[in-house]
N, C-alpha and C positions, 0 to 999 in steps of 0.2 A: 629227381621228383625222391619225396620223403612223404613216407604214409606211415604214419605213429598208431602205433598198436598198443592196448592194452593188453597183460598176460593173459584173460579171459575170453582172448575174442574167438568167436568163432571162424571154420574156415568158411561157411557163409557169408558171417558179415566179411570177413577177407577179401570175397568173390565178390562183392559187391563193393565194395573201396577201390578194387585192381580197375572194377568196371564205369565206377563213376569218376576218376581220375580227370581233371583238367589236364589237357595239352599243354606240351612243352612248346613255348615260344620257339619262333622258329625266324632265322634268321638272313633278310634278302641278302646274302654276301655278294653276287652280280651288281648289285648296286655300288659297289666300291672298285668295282674292276677296274685297273688305271690307274688310280686316282693318285699313287704316289710318285713321285720326281725324286728318285736316289741322287741326282745328278752324276753318276758312273754306272760304266759295265756291274752288273749283278754279279757275275762270276770272279770278275778281280777284285770287288770288296768282298767276295768269299773266301780266296785264293789269300788274301791280305787280312785277312782274321783271324784262319787258321795257322797262318806263320805268326801270331802273338805267342802261340802257345808252348813254340821252339826254345 
């Protein structure tokens, strides 16, 4: 989150802006749990990808 301030903003005005800020969006990660079908074992994929660098 970004709060734009001017050079002449007082500490009282800053405190008011901080108290009146909008809450950030909340991501519902649980609704995406288990949705991706990889088609192979995750550990085998990881080992294969890491061996490409050698």
